[in-house]
N, C-alpha and C positions, 0 to 999 in steps of 0.2 A: 904230444899232449901237454898242454900248459896247466900246471897245477897252481892252485891258489896259495897265498902266503899264510903261514901259521906262526904265531908267537906262542911258544909252548913253555909252560912251567911243568916240570916233571918232579914229583915229590914221592917219597917213600916213608911210610910210618914204620912202626916197630912190630915185627912178627917173625915167626919161625921161618927158616929158609930164605931170609931177606937177601943174602948174597946171590942165591940162585935166581931170584926174581929180578934183581938189579942187572945181573948178567944177561938175562933174557930180554931186558927192555932198555937197550942203549938208546939215548936220545935220538940218534939219526934214524933208527928203525921206527920208533914211535911217531916221529915227525912224518916219515914217509907214509906210514899206514894211514894216519889221520888226514894228511893232505890229499890222498887219493879219494877220500870220502867227502871232501869239501866242495861246495858249489859256490862259495864266496870266501874271502879272507876271514881269518878267525884268530881269536885269542883264547886259548884253552889251557886250563890247568888239569893235569892228570895226576891223581893221587892214588897210590897203591897202599892199601890199609890191611890191617889184621881183622880177624873175625869180630872182636869186640867193637872196634870203631865202625866197621861195616854194619853190624847189627844196630848200633846206636843211631846211625844216620838213617837207616831204613825205617826204624821204629819212629824216629822223630819226624821224618818228612813224608813217609808213605804209609805210616800207621801199620806197618808189617814187622812183627817182632822176630826177625831172623836176618842173617847176613845174606845178601844177594850178590850176584856176580858183578853187575855194573849199575851204578846210579848216575843219571845225567841231570845236572842242574843247569838249565839253559836260562840265560839272562836276557840276551838280545840276539836278534837275527839280522838286524839292519843297523847301520851300514855294514857292520861286520858281525859275525857270530862270536858271542862271548859265552863261555860255559865252563863248568867244572865236571870232569868225569872221575868218579870214584870207583875203583875196582878192588874187590876184596880178594886178596891173594890166596887165602886158603880155599875159598870157594872156586876160584879160577883153576887152581891146581887140582882139586878134587874132580871138577867137571872135565878137565882135560884128560885125566886118567880114565874116567868113566866112558868118555867118548873116543878113547884110543887116539887122541890127538897130542901133538907136542904142546908144551906150555906156550911156546912162541906162537904157534898156529891159533891157539884159543885166545891169547891176548890180542893178536891182530884182529880176530873176528870181533871181540868185544869192544875194542877201540873204534873200529869202523861202525859197529852197531851204535855205540854211544854218540859218536860224532853225527850220525844220521839223526838220532833223537834230538840233538842240540840244534838241528836245522829244521825241526818240525815233523820229521817222519815219526809215525806212530803205528805200531802193530797191534795195539789193544783196542782200536776203534772199530775194526771190522775184519772179517776174514780176507776180503779183497785187499785192504791196506796191509795186512800181515803178509800176504802173498807177494805184493808189490815190493815191500821193504826187503823181504827175504831174497827175492830175485835180484834186487839192486846190490844187496850185501854180497851175494854170491858172485856177481859180475865184478865188483870191486876187488874182492879177495882173489878171484882167478887172475885178474889183471896184475895183482901183486905176487902171483905164483903159488897161491894156496888153493887147496881143494875146496869144493862146495861144503860149507860148514853144516848144511842141512841134509846132506846125503845120508841115507840110512845105511 
């Protein structure tokens, strides 16, 4: 399988357990996970933030006053994908615990999910679109050696 090229900027804000999150997200893993989700070359910035920054961005851009797991800011899809993915570390950590997943497994899922959003995939438009996106995410994650993130 030939993977598309990715120019990655990986950034970390300030939050509790920063060292654990940095250790879970080495550049080579983040690059690998995102590249498996790309249908074209991309330039993507991934920023891992704390709850305050995550809530501020979600409030400002989505008019939702809480921190969410991943925000995707997609700028272009052609000739290459350019986007920012913002993941809120405390939310990701809490969800991983609630779902009995490793932090690495949940980050992989959310990075694939965000990369698909950056390419135009949307699960909020219809149940069919949601099913199609979930099936594609599952296939990508299984290819990467992770379990189905939607399995009950």
